[in-house]
C-alpha positions in Angstrom: 82.1 92.7 96.5 85.3 94.5 95.8 87.5 93.6 92.8 91.3 93.6 93.0 93.7 93.7 90.1 97.3 92.6 90.0 100.1 95.1 89.3 100.6 93.6 85.9 96.9 94.0 85.0 97.1 97.7 86.1 100.3 98.3 84.1 98.7 96.7 81.0 95.6 98.9 81.3 97.7 102.0 81.9 100.0 101.2 78.9 97.0 100.9 76.6 95.4 104.1 77.8 98.7 106.1 77.8 99.3 105.2 74.2 96.0 107.1 73.3 96.3 110.1 75.6 98.7 113.1 75.7 101.7 112.5 78.0 100.9 113.2 81.7 97.2 112.9 81.4 96.8 110.0 83.7 99.0 111.6 86.4 97.0 114.8 86.2 93.7 112.9 86.5 95.0 111.0 89.5 96.2 114.3 91.1 92.9 116.0 90.5 91.1 113.1 92.1 93.5 113.0 95.1 93.2 116.8 95.6 89.4 116.6 95.5 89.3 113.9 98.1 91.8 115.8 100.3 89.7 119.0 100.0 86.6 117.0 101.0 88.4 115.6 104.1 89.7 119.1 105.1 86.3 120.7 104.7 87.9 123.8 103.3 91.4 124.3 101.8 92.4 127.9 102.3 94.8 128.3 105.2 95.0 124.6 105.9 98.4 122.9 106.3 99.0 119.8 104.2 102.1 117.5 104.3 102.8 115.2 101.4 104.6 111.9 102.0 106.2 111.4 98.5 107.8 108.2 97.3 110.0 107.9 94.2 107.4 106.3 91.8 104.5 107.7 89.8 102.3 107.8 92.9 104.8 110.3 94.3 104.3 112.4 91.2 100.5 112.2 91.7 101.0 113.5 95.3 103.2 116.4 94.2 100.7 117.5 91.5 97.8 117.2 94.0 99.8 119.3 96.5 100.2 121.9 93.7 96.5 122.0 93.2 95.8 122.4 96.9 98.4 125.1 97.2 96.7 127.0 94.4 93.6 126.9 96.5 95.4 128.4 99.5 96.7 125.5 101.4 100.2 125.6 102.9 101.8 122.5 101.4 105.1 120.8 102.4 106.6 117.6 101.2 108.6 114.9 102.8 110.5 112.9 100.2 110.9 109.2 101.1 
């Protein structure tokens, strides 16, 4: 069985956690996880082309930081800002 949470529940949990962690920690964690999943899907990163679809919210920031991580591993990264 899968569990779903409301947006308000997620915001509340994030607010509590962000109060205890250095600024930007959650975004960096999300970016690291996203970059790792992308690298697994790609098989290898060096020389691959990656295009980010970036929105205006925090998830967009996660995507940009993930793209930075992939670029450091040799991917050619571009971004489309939505």
